[in-house]
Backbone bond lengths (Angstrom), bond angles and torsions (degrees), N, CA, C in turn:
res aa  C-N    CA-C-N  psi(-1)  N-CA   C-N-CA  omega(-1)  CA-C   N-CA-C  phi
1 M - - - 1.463 - - 1.508 110.10 -
2 T 1.316 117.65 135.29 1.449 121.49 177.11 1.508 109.17 -82.55
3 D 1.349 117.12 173.24 1.454 120.52 178.37 1.514 111.21 -72.47
4 G 1.349 118.22 -13.19 1.455 120.68 -176.16 1.505 111.90 -77.28
5 G 1.354 116.86 122.14 1.448 120.99 175.53 1.502 110.84 -98.41
6 L 1.342 116.69 -46.33 1.456 120.20 178.47 1.517 110.45 -98.07
7 A 1.310 116.24 -50.28 1.453 118.99 -173.45 1.517 113.28 -89.41
8 G 1.330 116.08 -32.85 1.446 118.35 -169.26 1.502 115.83 -78.65
9 G 1.343 117.38 -31.14 1.465 119.77 -177.51 1.513 110.76 79.55
10 F 1.354 116.27 -176.86 1.455 121.47 -175.35 1.518 109.67 -132.90
11 T 1.320 115.18 143.26 1.462 120.26 179.65 1.519 111.64 -115.17
12 E 1.369 116.64 -8.48 1.448 120.00 -178.17 1.521 110.42 -112.95
13 G 1.335 116.52 164.18 1.459 120.43 175.38 1.515 110.83 -77.51
14 F 1.341 116.43 176.46 1.445 120.54 -175.85 1.527 110.19 -110.66
15 T 1.302 117.95 43.20 1.454 120.58 -173.51 1.525 113.32 -95.78
16 D 1.332 118.69 -19.54 1.460 120.08 -176.19 1.526 110.70 -81.75
17 D 1.346 115.70 154.33 1.453 121.26 178.00 1.520 108.90 -76.29
18 F 1.304 115.50 118.27 1.460 121.00 -172.78 1.520 111.61 -96.04
19 I 1.342 115.87 -33.59 1.458 122.38 174.72 1.527 106.95 -119.53
20 V 1.327 116.53 127.22 1.465 120.83 -176.09 1.523 109.78 -131.50
21 L 1.334 116.55 124.02 1.453 122.71 172.50 1.522 108.12 -123.37
22 E 1.320 116.44 129.57 1.462 121.95 179.54 1.520 109.25 -129.23
23 G 1.327 116.41 106.79 1.461 121.51 177.57 1.511 113.69 57.99
24 V 1.325 117.57 38.51 1.468 121.95 -175.64 1.529 110.76 -76.45
25 E 1.325 115.79 132.18 1.455 122.37 177.92 1.528 109.43 -129.98
26 K 1.337 115.11 151.86 1.459 120.42 171.57 1.516 108.10 -140.04
27 V 1.335 114.68 117.82 1.457 121.52 -178.39 1.525 108.54 -117.35
28 F 1.327 116.18 129.45 1.457 121.92 176.86 1.524 109.21 -107.68
29 E 1.312 115.85 142.46 1.468 120.41 174.55 1.517 108.50 -97.02
30 V 1.318 115.96 122.01 1.457 121.98 -176.90 1.522 109.12 -114.38
31 R 1.337 115.13 134.38 1.461 120.18 176.75 1.523 108.94 -100.82
32 K 1.320 116.22 130.95 1.456 121.93 -177.30 1.523 109.30 -127.26
33 K 1.329 115.23 136.28 1.455 120.14 -179.96 1.519 110.02 -65.08
34 A 1.328 116.69 127.79 1.462 121.05 -175.53 1.525 111.70 -123.38
35 G 1.309 117.79 17.09 1.461 121.01 -179.29 1.509 110.19 146.45
36 F 1.323 116.72 -174.53 1.460 121.03 -177.92 1.523 110.14 -66.14
37 L 1.328 115.50 121.02 1.469 123.28 178.01 1.527 112.26 57.20
38 K 1.294 116.53 27.11 1.465 119.36 -179.56 1.527 110.04 -134.44
39 R 1.313 115.77 136.39 1.460 121.15 177.00 1.527 109.16 -130.89
40 E 1.292 115.62 137.26 1.458 119.27 177.51 1.532 109.28 -105.25
41 R 1.303 114.72 149.89 1.462 120.45 -179.82 1.522 109.89 -105.00
42 R 1.310 115.24 140.01 1.458 119.18 174.28 1.523 108.85 -142.73
43 Q 1.288 116.01 156.61 1.464 121.15 -178.42 1.518 110.46 -101.41
44 V 1.325 114.49 135.94 1.460 121.50 176.51 1.518 107.79 -114.86
45 R 1.326 117.05 121.04 1.459 122.14 -178.39 1.531 108.20 -92.92
46 A 1.325 117.05 99.01 1.461 121.80 -177.16 1.527 111.88 -77.56
47 V 1.324 116.65 -35.91 1.469 122.34 176.71 1.517 107.25 -129.98
48 D 1.345 115.94 127.70 1.456 121.08 -168.80 1.530 111.08 -120.85
49 S 1.332 116.04 91.86 1.463 123.17 172.99 1.530 112.83 52.87
50 I 1.331 115.56 58.06 1.467 121.18 -179.80 1.528 110.32 -90.60
51 S 1.329 115.29 136.18 1.465 121.61 175.97 1.526 108.92 -134.09
52 F 1.319 117.05 127.85 1.466 121.62 171.82 1.523 108.94 -165.27
53 T 1.321 115.42 164.05 1.462 121.27 175.01 1.520 108.39 -129.66
54 V 1.323 115.51 150.21 1.468 122.73 174.81 1.521 107.47 -125.57
55 A 1.319 116.86 123.72 1.459 121.28 -178.92 1.522 110.90 -75.56
56 R 1.301 115.78 154.59 1.455 121.57 177.75 1.532 109.57 -59.05
57 G 1.320 116.56 129.79 1.452 121.56 178.47 1.516 115.03 88.66
58 E 1.337 118.81 -1.78 1.468 121.51 178.74 1.527 110.80 -76.85
59 M 1.336 115.79 150.75 1.462 122.36 168.03 1.528 106.32 -115.04
60 V 1.317 116.41 115.00 1.462 121.51 -172.85 1.519 109.93 -123.29
61 G 1.336 116.31 132.71 1.454 121.15 173.34 1.516 109.94 -87.82
62 Y 1.321 116.78 133.53 1.467 122.75 -179.77 1.518 106.84 -122.22
63 I 1.317 116.86 100.70 1.455 120.29 -167.55 1.520 112.11 -125.98
64 G 1.333 114.47 166.03 1.449 121.32 179.22 1.510 109.34 163.73
65 P 1.326 118.04 167.65 1.464 121.00 179.96 1.523 111.42 -68.18
66 N 1.332 115.56 167.80 1.465 120.33 177.40 1.520 109.92 -59.41
67 G 1.334 116.13 136.76 1.451 121.06 -179.85 1.512 114.87 81.75
68 A 1.347 116.68 9.64 1.469 120.13 -176.77 1.520 112.88 -76.43
69 G 1.334 117.84 -23.67 1.462 121.52 -177.77 1.517 113.68 118.82
70 K 1.343 117.37 8.18 1.471 120.50 -177.94 1.525 111.39 -64.01
71 S 1.327 116.61 -52.96 1.465 119.86 -177.37 1.518 111.77 -64.81
72 T 1.322 117.17 -35.19 1.469 120.57 177.06 1.523 110.09 -62.49
73 T 1.330 116.78 -41.64 1.466 120.32 177.94 1.522 110.56 -62.21
74 I 1.333 117.21 -46.32 1.466 121.28 -179.80 1.528 110.13 -61.18
75 K 1.316 117.03 -41.27 1.468 120.00 -179.49 1.528 111.31 -65.10
76 M 1.331 117.53 -33.87 1.471 119.56 175.32 1.523 110.43 -71.33
77 L 1.328 117.56 -36.27 1.464 121.02 179.16 1.527 111.92 -67.84
78 T 1.320 117.01 -26.47 1.463 120.08 178.83 1.525 112.64 -92.71
79 G 1.340 117.22 -9.26 1.461 120.25 179.81 1.510 114.06 92.63
80 I 1.349 117.82 0.59 1.456 120.51 178.82 1.525 110.41 -67.23
81 L 1.325 116.45 -39.14 1.463 122.19 176.55 1.523 109.87 -114.62
82 T 1.328 115.68 150.41 1.460 122.14 176.65 1.521 109.25 -102.73
83 P 1.327 118.77 129.53 1.472 120.25 179.20 1.526 111.64 -59.75
84 S 1.329 116.23 145.49 1.463 120.91 175.63 1.520 110.83 -76.39
85 A 1.338 116.16 -26.64 1.465 121.62 179.27 1.517 108.51 -160.11
86 G 1.328 116.07 161.87 1.457 120.84 177.27 1.521 113.14 95.35
87 R 1.326 114.94 -178.63 1.460 122.57 -176.92 1.519 110.02 -124.04
88 L 1.327 116.56 138.56 1.459 121.89 -177.08 1.525 109.26 -141.73
89 R 1.346 116.31 132.11 1.460 121.74 177.24 1.523 109.99 -138.34
90 V 1.326 116.54 138.78 1.459 122.97 173.73 1.522 107.56 -128.59
91 A 1.319 116.65 118.01 1.462 122.02 -176.74 1.532 110.64 54.36
92 G 1.338 115.91 36.40 1.456 121.04 178.85 1.515 114.60 78.74
93 I 1.324 118.03 8.42 1.465 122.34 -174.98 1.528 110.01 -115.22
94 D 1.323 116.63 139.76 1.461 121.81 171.59 1.528 107.19 -81.26
95 P 1.329 118.99 109.77 1.469 121.04 -172.48 1.517 114.98 -57.33
96 S 1.322 118.18 -42.84 1.463 119.80 -175.59 1.525 112.42 -73.04
97 R 1.333 117.57 -26.84 1.461 120.47 -178.55 1.523 113.04 -90.47
98 E 1.308 116.55 -26.54 1.467 120.06 -177.87 1.529 109.61 -130.53
99 R 1.321 114.43 55.50 1.463 120.03 -174.10 1.522 112.60 -63.18
100 R 1.328 116.82 -41.24 1.465 119.54 -178.01 1.526 111.06 -68.18
101 R 1.326 116.30 -38.79 1.465 119.80 177.58 1.528 110.56 -66.00
102 L 1.328 115.88 -40.37 1.455 120.42 -179.89 1.528 111.56 -66.20
103 A 1.326 117.23 -32.85 1.466 121.20 -176.67 1.518 112.30 -56.09
104 H 1.317 117.75 -29.35 1.460 121.28 179.81 1.524 112.06 -78.51
105 R 1.322 117.00 -9.09 1.467 120.50 -176.73 1.526 113.48 -111.66
106 I 1.345 116.92 -4.80 1.460 119.54 -178.41 1.530 110.83 -125.96
107 G 1.328 115.00 154.90 1.456 122.24 171.37 1.523 107.27 -126.88
108 V 1.333 116.92 141.61 1.459 121.04 -176.50 1.524 109.54 -131.58
109 V 1.344 116.37 133.61 1.460 121.96 176.51 1.519 107.95 -130.48
110 F 1.338 116.23 119.18 1.456 121.83 176.34 1.523 108.63 -106.65
111 G 1.341 115.64 125.40 1.457 120.16 -174.95 1.511 114.26 -59.52
112 Q 1.326 118.49 -31.72 1.463 121.40 -176.17 1.526 113.00 -100.29
113 R 1.325 117.11 -0.40 1.467 120.10 178.99 1.517 108.82 -132.02
114 T 1.311 115.80 155.24 1.456 119.57 -179.62 1.520 110.72 -124.36
115 T 1.313 116.40 147.51 1.462 121.91 174.52 1.523 110.77 -98.34
116 L 1.333 116.64 1.95 1.459 122.15 -177.72 1.525 110.59 -85.36
117 W 1.348 116.17 152.61 1.463 121.90 178.42 1.525 108.86 -78.30
118 W 1.329 115.80 118.37 1.455 123.21 -167.24 1.532 113.36 -59.65
119 D 1.323 117.73 -43.85 1.475 120.96 -173.06 1.524 113.40 -96.61
120 L 1.324 117.56 -1.46 1.458 120.68 -178.14 1.524 111.05 -102.72
121 P 1.343 116.85 156.20 1.466 119.43 174.48 1.532 110.82 -58.69
122 L 1.303 116.55 151.67 1.460 122.02 -177.24 1.522 111.57 -54.36
123 I 1.324 117.48 -41.13 1.460 121.14 -176.01 1.532 111.46 -62.10
124 D 1.339 117.60 -28.85 1.460 120.27 -179.43 1.528 111.37 -68.07
125 S 1.331 117.60 -33.83 1.465 120.60 175.91 1.523 110.10 -65.09
126 Y 1.323 116.61 -36.91 1.466 120.31 178.66 1.525 110.65 -69.92
127 R 1.311 116.91 -37.49 1.479 119.86 177.49 1.525 110.90 -65.28
128 L 1.339 115.56 -35.99 1.463 119.36 177.30 1.523 110.59 -64.74
129 A 1.343 116.61 -44.03 1.464 120.54 177.34 1.522 110.84 -61.06
130 H 1.313 116.56 -37.97 1.468 122.43 177.80 1.521 110.40 -55.31
131 R 1.341 115.86 -47.00 1.468 120.23 -178.97 1.532 112.03 -76.47
132 M 1.333 116.81 -40.78 1.460 120.96 -175.33 1.530 111.45 -63.79
133 Y 1.337 116.58 -41.89 1.466 120.81 -179.11 1.535 112.58 -92.17
134 R 1.326 115.67 -0.68 1.469 121.35 -179.89 1.531 110.87 52.08
135 I 1.319 114.94 49.90 1.461 121.29 -179.50 1.525 109.16 -75.95
136 P 1.328 118.52 129.16 1.467 120.05 176.56 1.531 110.42 -54.70
137 E 1.314 116.42 143.45 1.459 121.61 -172.86 1.522 112.94 -56.48
138 D 1.331 117.64 -45.24 1.465 119.65 -177.38 1.525 111.56 -66.72
139 R 1.345 116.47 -38.23 1.465 119.20 179.08 1.526 110.28 -69.64
140 Y 1.323 116.98 -42.50 1.464 120.71 178.19 1.518 110.60 -57.72
141 R 1.328 116.45 -46.94 1.460 120.54 -177.83 1.524 110.61 -64.82
142 E 1.316 117.88 -41.77 1.461 120.63 -179.26 1.530 111.09 -66.38
143 N 1.331 116.35 -44.13 1.457 119.53 179.80 1.528 111.80 -66.61
144 L 1.322 116.14 -41.52 1.465 119.84 179.38 1.525 110.61 -62.89
145 D 1.319 116.70 -46.89 1.463 119.95 -179.22 1.525 111.24 -60.54
146 R 1.326 116.47 -39.56 1.460 120.06 -178.91 1.527 111.07 -67.83
147 C 1.323 116.86 -44.41 1.463 120.40 179.16 1.527 111.33 -64.68
148 V 1.319 116.35 -42.21 1.462 120.49 -179.89 1.521 110.60 -61.73
149 E 1.328 116.15 -40.19 1.467 119.97 -179.42 1.527 111.40 -69.37
150 L 1.323 117.20 -50.47 1.455 120.32 -173.85 1.522 113.10 -73.79
151 L 1.330 117.42 -29.77 1.461 120.77 -179.85 1.525 112.50 -98.93
152 E 1.333 116.16 3.93 1.470 122.76 176.75 1.532 111.47 54.25
153 L 1.342 114.69 57.96 1.464 121.12 -177.89 1.521 113.20 -105.66
154 G 1.329 117.96 -0.17 1.461 120.76 -173.14 1.515 114.08 -53.61
155 A 1.325 117.53 -44.00 1.466 121.33 -176.85 1.521 112.50 -78.83
156 L 1.335 117.72 -4.39 1.465 121.22 -174.28 1.523 113.14 -106.94
157 L 1.307 118.80 -8.54 1.463 121.22 -171.44 1.522 113.56 -60.39
158 D 1.324 117.87 -32.46 1.463 120.88 -178.66 1.527 113.16 -99.15
159 V 1.322 116.49 9.99 1.466 121.63 179.79 1.529 109.60 -93.04
160 P 1.351 118.49 131.19 1.467 119.39 175.84 1.526 110.62 -57.70
161 V 1.322 115.98 141.68 1.460 120.96 -176.02 1.524 111.75 -57.25
162 R 1.344 117.67 -36.53 1.466 120.21 -178.37 1.526 112.80 -64.75
163 Q 1.327 117.56 -16.76 1.458 120.61 179.78 1.534 112.60 -94.60
164 L 1.315 117.28 -2.71 1.458 120.61 -179.85 1.523 110.55 -80.50
165 S 1.324 116.04 148.29 1.460 119.92 172.65 1.523 108.52 -72.41
166 L 1.329 116.28 169.11 1.455 119.48 179.89 1.523 111.27 -59.94
167 G 1.323 116.66 -43.32 1.460 120.03 179.67 1.514 112.57 -64.23
168 Q 1.328 117.31 -40.76 1.463 121.19 178.16 1.519 110.67 -65.90
169 R 1.328 116.52 -42.75 1.471 119.58 179.30 1.517 111.47 -64.15
170 M 1.339 116.17 -39.35 1.458 119.35 -179.83 1.525 110.61 -62.37
171 R 1.324 116.91 -43.82 1.464 119.79 177.47 1.520 110.31 -63.72
172 G 1.330 116.35 -36.50 1.464 119.98 176.82 1.515 112.31 -65.19
173 D 1.333 117.13 -38.26 1.466 121.46 178.30 1.527 111.18 -65.98
174 I 1.321 116.60 -40.67 1.468 120.07 179.78 1.520 110.17 -63.12
175 A 1.327 116.78 -43.19 1.469 120.12 177.59 1.522 110.88 -60.80
176 A 1.342 117.22 -43.73 1.465 121.06 -179.62 1.522 111.53 -61.17
177 A 1.329 116.87 -35.02 1.466 120.99 -178.29 1.518 112.52 -73.70
178 L 1.343 117.28 -13.88 1.472 120.33 -174.08 1.523 114.00 -109.76
179 L 1.323 118.37 -5.32 1.460 120.52 -175.07 1.530 113.30 -63.66
180 H 1.326 117.16 -29.79 1.469 120.25 -175.89 1.524 112.16 -96.02
181 D 1.338 117.50 17.00 1.469 122.14 176.78 1.524 113.24 60.44
182 P 1.329 119.01 56.93 1.474 118.89 178.86 1.521 111.22 -68.16
183 K 1.314 115.31 146.95 1.459 120.05 175.73 1.528 111.15 -82.81
184 V 1.338 115.87 -26.13 1.462 121.71 -179.53 1.526 108.58 -128.26
185 L 1.330 116.55 137.50 1.461 121.71 177.93 1.526 108.46 -121.47
186 Y 1.348 115.85 120.67 1.453 121.38 175.48 1.524 108.62 -100.26
187 L 1.319 116.78 125.24 1.463 121.73 -178.98 1.519 109.11 -120.16
188 D 1.324 116.76 118.97 1.456 121.81 179.37 1.521 108.50 -110.61
189 E 1.338 117.38 104.70 1.464 124.03 -177.64 1.535 111.78 52.05
190 P 1.335 119.10 58.07 1.468 120.86 -174.59 1.525 114.33 -71.22
191 T 1.346 118.41 -14.91 1.472 119.72 -179.04 1.528 112.08 -115.92
192 I 1.333 118.01 13.27 1.454 120.49 -177.42 1.533 110.33 -63.28
193 G 1.316 116.59 129.57 1.455 121.37 177.55 1.509 115.43 76.63
194 L 1.323 118.64 3.53 1.459 120.85 -177.85 1.521 111.12 -86.69
195 D 1.341 115.64 150.76 1.456 119.06 175.13 1.521 109.54 -77.50
196 V 1.332 116.00 173.86 1.460 121.26 -174.41 1.527 111.66 -59.64
197 V 1.322 116.73 -42.32 1.473 121.29 -177.36 1.531 110.21 -65.66
198 S 1.325 116.67 -45.26 1.470 120.18 -179.32 1.524 111.15 -65.23
199 K 1.340 116.94 -39.14 1.459 119.75 177.36 1.524 111.00 -61.08
200 A 1.322 116.32 -42.75 1.462 120.28 -178.97 1.530 110.73 -63.08
201 K 1.338 117.43 -39.82 1.458 121.12 179.61 1.524 111.43 -64.60
202 V 1.335 115.59 -44.66 1.461 119.91 -178.97 1.526 110.68 -65.22
203 R 1.330 116.39 -45.73 1.469 119.64 -179.61 1.524 111.40 -64.01
204 G 1.326 116.76 -42.15 1.461 119.97 179.21 1.514 111.88 -61.37
205 F 1.313 116.65 -41.53 1.459 121.00 179.00 1.524 111.10 -63.72
206 L 1.328 117.00 -44.46 1.463 120.47 -178.49 1.520 111.43 -65.47
207 R 1.334 117.21 -38.79 1.461 119.76 176.84 1.518 110.97 -61.72
208 E 1.320 117.01 -44.42 1.462 120.67 -179.16 1.527 110.81 -67.16
209 L 1.327 116.11 -40.53 1.468 120.22 178.42 1.519 110.94 -58.41
210 N 1.318 116.23 -46.31 1.459 120.80 -178.40 1.520 112.17 -70.06
211 A 1.340 116.83 -42.31 1.465 120.71 -176.97 1.521 112.14 -68.37
212 E 1.321 117.11 -41.53 1.460 120.76 -174.72 1.523 113.26 -87.86
213 R 1.346 117.16 -34.54 1.461 120.20 -172.83 1.516 113.96 -113.54
214 G 1.337 117.20 -10.06 1.457 119.54 175.87 1.506 115.74 70.90
215 T 1.339 117.80 22.71 1.461 120.40 178.58 1.525 110.42 -64.74
216 T 1.319 116.83 130.41 1.462 122.17 177.13 1.524 108.65 -74.99
217 V 1.334 117.31 130.88 1.470 121.53 -175.21 1.521 110.00 -127.44
218 L 1.335 115.87 129.01 1.459 122.09 171.75 1.523 106.57 -116.22
219 L 1.335 116.01 118.01 1.461 122.18 -170.44 1.521 110.70 -116.77
220 T 1.341 117.04 124.09 1.454 120.94 171.20 1.518 107.82 -108.25
221 T 1.327 116.65 132.89 1.462 120.82 -176.39 1.519 110.15 -163.88
222 H 1.341 115.51 157.73 1.456 121.69 170.72 1.527 110.87 -102.55
223 D 1.321 116.33 -2.64 1.464 121.20 -178.84 1.524 108.95 -93.32
224 L 1.320 116.74 106.60 1.460 120.49 -177.35 1.519 112.27 -61.58
225 Q 1.325 117.70 -26.69 1.460 119.35 179.37 1.519 111.05 -67.10
226 D 1.328 117.71 -30.74 1.467 120.24 173.27 1.519 109.79 -58.65
227 I 1.329 115.41 -46.92 1.459 120.57 -178.61 1.523 110.34 -66.40
228 E 1.318 117.12 -46.76 1.461 121.00 -175.84 1.527 112.16 -62.67
229 Q 1.328 116.95 -36.69 1.451 120.31 -175.31 1.522 113.38 -89.19
230 L 1.322 117.90 -16.28 1.460 119.67 -173.94 1.526 114.64 -118.16
231 C 1.322 117.44 -32.31 1.461 119.85 -167.90 1.524 112.42 -112.84
232 S 1.322 115.74 138.35 1.456 121.16 173.63 1.526 111.05 -93.08
233 R 1.307 116.24 -9.21 1.466 121.29 -177.28 1.519 109.21 -139.72
234 V 1.325 116.47 144.85 1.452 120.85 179.05 1.519 109.24 -135.18
235 M 1.333 115.71 140.60 1.458 121.99 173.57 1.524 108.18 -118.28
236 V 1.316 116.35 137.75 1.460 122.06 -179.59 1.520 109.13 -114.21
237 I 1.323 115.53 128.38 1.459 121.01 177.39 1.525 108.24 -118.96
238 D 1.316 116.26 139.57 1.464 121.14 176.68 1.520 108.41 -151.42
239 H 1.337 115.95 135.89 1.460 121.50 -176.49 1.531 110.91 52.42
240 G 1.337 115.46 35.38 1.458 120.29 176.21 1.507 115.64 78.98
241 R 1.346 117.07 1.85 1.460 120.11 -177.07 1.525 110.99 -115.92
242 L 1.319 115.80 146.37 1.456 120.76 177.76 1.523 108.27 -78.89
243 M 1.344 115.36 115.07 1.459 120.96 -175.53 1.520 112.98 -94.32
244 Y 1.325 116.19 -27.99 1.465 119.56 -175.28 1.514 108.76 -155.39
245 D 1.326 116.14 145.05 1.463 122.59 176.85 1.526 107.42 -148.03
246 G 1.335 116.99 107.07 1.462 120.07 -178.00 1.514 111.14 171.41
247 A 1.332 117.03 -156.28 1.463 122.41 -178.68 1.527 110.49 -76.74
248 L 1.346 116.28 154.52 1.457 120.84 -179.17 1.526 111.23 -62.22
249 A 1.329 116.81 -39.29 1.467 120.30 179.03 1.525 110.44 -59.73
250 G 1.311 116.31 -38.41 1.455 120.29 178.51 1.514 111.77 -66.96
251 L 1.338 117.08 -32.13 1.458 120.90 177.09 1.523 110.18 -63.70
252 H 1.323 115.86 -46.31 1.465 119.27 178.88 1.521 111.28 -61.76
253 E 1.317 116.18 -38.22 1.463 119.58 179.15 1.530 110.46 -67.26
254 A 1.336 115.46 -41.53 1.463 119.33 -179.59 1.522 111.18 -64.16
255 G 1.340 116.20 -37.33 1.458 120.29 -179.80 1.505 113.80 -92.90
256 E 1.349 116.73 -0.79 1.465 122.31 -178.75 1.525 110.36 49.67
257 S 1.341 116.67 44.35 1.456 120.67 -177.55 1.521 111.69 -80.98
258 E 1.324 114.40 163.47 1.457 120.87 -178.73 1.523 110.76 -132.33
259 R 1.314 115.65 146.46 1.455 122.18 170.83 1.528 107.60 -94.51
260 T 1.318 115.61 162.89 1.463 119.90 -179.04 1.518 110.05 -123.15
261 L 1.316 115.98 127.94 1.457 122.80 176.27 1.525 107.59 -101.98
262 V 1.334 116.18 114.09 1.461 121.64 179.99 1.526 107.83 -95.99
263 V 1.325 116.43 119.41 1.466 122.23 -172.40 1.530 110.46 -116.17
264 D 1.319 116.51 128.31 1.463 122.19 173.23 1.525 108.66 -106.46
265 L 1.358 115.91 120.56 1.457 121.75 -179.92 1.527 110.41 -101.92
266 E 1.316 116.46 165.26 1.468 120.20 -179.76 1.524 111.84 -65.56
267 R 1.315 116.99 -29.10 1.457 121.21 -177.96 1.532 108.75 -150.51
268 E 1.312 114.97 167.61 1.456 120.51 179.17 1.524 110.44 -69.84
269 L 1.349 115.76 129.30 1.456 121.61 -178.03 1.528 109.50 -135.92
270 P 1.338 116.96 161.55 1.471 119.22 172.05 1.533 109.56 -60.44
271 P 1.332 118.85 163.52 1.476 120.68 179.26 1.520 111.59 -51.09
272 V 1.333 115.82 131.47 1.461 120.92 -178.72 1.527 109.51 -70.10
273 E 1.299 115.43 158.41 1.458 121.05 178.14 1.522 108.88 -116.97
274 V 1.326 115.27 114.65 1.469 121.74 -177.51 1.523 108.24 -133.04
275 P 1.342 118.35 130.51 1.466 120.31 178.07 1.530 111.55 -58.98
276 S 1.311 116.76 141.22 1.476 124.01 175.67 1.518 113.58 67.52
277 A 1.331 117.63 18.56 1.460 121.04 177.35 1.523 108.63 -146.14
278 R 1.321 115.97 157.91 1.456 120.09 178.08 1.523 109.55 -135.93
279 V 1.304 116.27 143.87 1.465 121.50 178.31 1.525 108.76 -79.34
280 V 1.330 115.75 125.91 1.466 120.11 -178.12 1.526 112.22 -110.77
281 R 1.345 115.80 -10.45 1.466 118.31 -178.04 1.516 109.31 -163.29
282 V 1.338 116.53 142.31 1.461 121.83 177.11 1.521 108.69 -136.76
283 E 1.335 116.04 128.14 1.462 121.77 175.24 1.526 108.11 -137.06
284 G 1.313 116.09 100.62 1.456 120.19 -177.76 1.513 110.63 60.95
285 P 1.352 118.04 -131.19 1.462 120.62 179.35 1.534 114.04 -79.36
286 R 1.335 117.66 -1.09 1.474 121.10 -178.77 1.524 110.09 -100.71
287 Q 1.343 114.56 134.52 1.465 120.49 178.63 1.526 110.09 -132.20
288 W 1.340 115.01 146.56 1.461 121.90 179.18 1.522 108.71 -111.62
289 L 1.335 116.56 125.45 1.463 121.50 179.66 1.519 109.90 -116.79
290 A 1.315 117.52 131.09 1.469 122.71 177.37 1.520 108.98 -99.94
291 F 1.357 115.17 138.47 1.460 120.36 176.76 1.523 109.00 -147.65
292 P 1.344 119.09 156.97 1.471 121.45 -176.39 1.527 112.47 -55.27
293 A 1.341 116.29 137.37 1.465 120.81 -176.23 1.522 112.59 -63.44
294 G 1.321 117.72 -28.39 1.460 119.98 179.48 1.509 113.81 -79.84
295 Q 1.316 117.57 -1.76 1.467 122.82 -177.02 1.525 110.88 -96.96
296 S 1.315 116.93 141.12 1.458 121.34 177.58 1.524 110.35 -71.21
297 A 1.334 115.94 144.49 1.460 120.50 178.63 1.530 112.06 -82.62
298 A 1.322 117.43 -13.49 1.463 121.01 -173.79 1.532 113.78 -57.65
299 P 1.350 120.08 -48.30 1.468 119.59 179.49 1.531 112.80 -61.90
300 L 1.339 117.03 -35.54 1.458 120.71 178.30 1.518 111.05 -65.59
301 V 1.331 115.26 -44.03 1.460 120.27 179.80 1.524 110.37 -63.76
302 A 1.333 117.22 -42.49 1.465 121.18 179.90 1.526 110.78 -61.85
303 H 1.325 116.71 -42.23 1.463 120.81 179.79 1.526 110.82 -64.70
304 L 1.320 116.79 -44.70 1.460 120.96 179.95 1.521 111.41 -62.60
305 A 1.334 116.35 -43.72 1.463 120.65 -179.07 1.522 111.51 -63.28
306 A 1.333 116.68 -32.49 1.475 120.65 -177.65 1.521 112.30 -82.31
307 E 1.331 117.66 -29.50 1.465 120.13 -171.35 1.523 114.89 -107.73
308 Y 1.340 117.97 -17.04 1.459 119.66 -173.43 1.529 111.14 -133.61
309 P 1.348 117.06 156.15 1.485 121.25 178.68 1.531 110.30 -75.69
310 L 1.300 116.20 82.39 1.470 123.20 -173.12 1.527 111.31 -82.21
311 V 1.325 117.00 132.33 1.470 122.60 177.60 1.529 110.84 -106.34
312 D 1.328 116.42 -45.85 1.467 120.40 -177.06 1.523 108.60 -160.54
313 L 1.317 115.12 161.33 1.469 119.71 176.38 1.514 110.07 -157.65
314 S 1.307 115.28 162.19 1.469 121.66 176.09 1.513 108.35 -151.77
315 V 1.329 115.90 156.27 1.460 121.59 179.59 1.529 108.76 -113.18
316 R 1.302 116.23 128.48 1.456 121.74 178.12 1.527 109.23 -107.78
317 E 1.320 115.17 131.34 1.460 120.31 -178.62 1.524 110.74 -77.37
318 P 1.323 117.34 154.81 1.466 120.16 179.38 1.520 111.75 -66.42
319 D 1.305 116.54 151.27 1.453 122.89 176.52 1.523 108.77 -72.82
320 I 1.342 116.00 111.89 1.459 119.69 -174.68 1.520 111.95 -62.39
321 E 1.341 117.08 -33.66 1.456 119.00 179.33 1.524 110.95 -66.61
322 A 1.346 116.92 -35.38 1.462 119.98 177.76 1.529 110.45 -67.40
323 V 1.341 116.68 -39.73 1.462 121.09 178.48 1.523 110.22 -61.38
324 I 1.320 115.98 -46.15 1.464 120.42 -177.53 1.520 110.93 -68.58
325 A 1.344 116.38 -39.54 1.459 119.98 178.46 1.525 110.70 -60.37
326 K 1.340 116.42 -40.33 1.452 120.09 179.41 1.527 111.17 -67.05
327 M 1.341 116.20 -41.06 1.450 120.23 176.96 1.527 110.42 -60.46
328 Y 1.329 115.74 -43.75 1.464 120.27 -177.67 1.528 110.76 -65.06
329 A 1.352 116.10 -42.04 1.452 119.96 -179.81 1.517 111.19 -63.27
330 E 1.335 116.30 -42.22 1.462 120.33 179.82 1.526 111.42 -65.60
331 K 1.348 115.76 -36.70 1.473 119.29 179.36 1.536 110.14 -68.06
332 A 1.344 115.82 -38.15 1.458 119.86 -179.35 1.533 111.01 -65.93
333 V 1.342 116.17 -37.39 1.458 120.77 179.71 1.523 111.01 -68.09
334 S 1.372 114.94 -41.38 1.462 119.38 -178.43 1.520 111.46 -73.03
């Protein structure tokens, strides 16, 4: 693989393990008040002996409830934190020992934080990245033009960052993370708080980036649609341990999760009867039907449209935290 992520292209396949974790642990020492002028120390294991690999060019979802250890893992992958035990490599580099070298090979986007200069026009943050990463002029210009076009940033370049909406700033942050041609892109809640249109733009850009340039992407999110539309593989972490690693459909099967079909009828009726679904709630003309998450909603919708006076409907995705909690409880029992 060449150093080019956007402009350079790729000459090798994506079969090698690009991110490698072997028995990685992170333990924090916490001091807690235990009486007058006395504090006791205890250890908190944020990441507990995690092992996985990510191949070059993969897009992987890394999900779990709040406090599961996702951000701690990302911080170790970027070199911000040093593992307490185990082995970790990103693009052949030990992040904690060669953090500055690794910085030229990774891009990071945090949904709740920005790397952009708050009071300066957006373009000035890009010029700073140009100098900071010492990006060759032709590559910088090509990457900037491509990001501006695909993320629709042209009208925003001269706008101070503080005047941008959340969706505009998020697209600006993604562009900033890609100007130096990173081989790996870490995304932490990249669509949090975005409207439907902004989410679609961000997801479309990431799909094209991965398909055309082979950028390796590790995505943490609570939005299952991010995972469904972008990732072919998902890993679940809870209490610092890797609970699941595989396809999203397999996750739903493992957690026996259900989607919900919310149906609005023309008038109040007894609970509808639909194969492979059950009514879990009725309020006037509105009914809620639960069905397996791995099952398509299309046959249910077709049946309802043919048999009942249907006005409107919507599909609600399962609560990922509930799915993971159930998986964790079942593992603890076994």
